[in-house]
N, C-alpha and C positions, 0 to 999 in steps of 0.2 A: 557081401558084395554088395554095390552099388545100384542102385534102382534106376530102370534102365526107363528114360524117359522116350515117349513119341510124339512129332509133332505133324501135326494131316493136313496137308495142301489143300486150299479150295481144292481145285484139278483131282485129287488124290481121294476126296470128301466125293464127288460131283460122280467120276467113276465108279466109287463103289457102289452108288446110290442106282448108276444102267447095269447091273450084272444079274446077269441071272442068280434067282434067290438060290440056289444048289451053291452057288458059285459065290456067292454074298458068308451064306453061312460057312466055309471054309474058310475064308480072306479074312473072320472071328477068330477059327482056329488058330493059323497061324501067324495071326497078326501076334495072337496071348504068348504064344511060342518065342517071336520074339526077343514079345518081353520080356520072359521069363529066362528066358537063355540066347541071345541073340549068337550066340555061335551054334545048334542047333542043327542039327546033321539032316532034320524033314522040310528045315528048309527050304537046302536047294542054292544055296547063294551062288553068288556070281560076278565076278568085279569084272565091267564094260571095258568096251577099248574103243577106241576110232573118236565120233562126235562127243560117244555118254563116258569117255573119260570121266573119272572120277563118284562113278554112281557105281551103287549095283542093283540086283536084282534078287528076286527070290521066286520061287516057285508056289503059287495058288493048287495049284490040278496041272495035269501034262500042256496044258491050252495056254490058260492063264498065266501072270506073272506083277509083280509089284516091283514098281522102283522107287529106290530109294534111294537119298545119302548119309553117309553115316560121317553125321557132323562132331561133335564133340565130344567127348571120353565113350559116354553115354546116350546120346541124345543119335536119333536118324528121323529124318526129315522124307516121309514119307513122299512118294512125287507124283505118282500115276499107278491106276488097273486097269488092266486090258487083257485082250487074246493076246498072247504072242505075235502074231504074223504082222499087230498091229504097234502094238509096244514099243516096238526099238525103231520106230520110223523117224 
């Protein structure tokens, strides 16, 4: 199996650093799931529509999401992480 490559934007890293400690710990778990198996059901992937067409999101917790773009075959660009009420704006 090909190795998954994750690329982190500055925005994503800044957002992640601002998360509460418990959410940041859960983010690390979810990022590992993405790295090990991008189709892992525990990520609760969603393809986005409208002005966010071409992006996807996965769930960290009930309230926090990661926005990302599937770039090439096994490359994922992590764009942002925030509360679901704010991230889709």
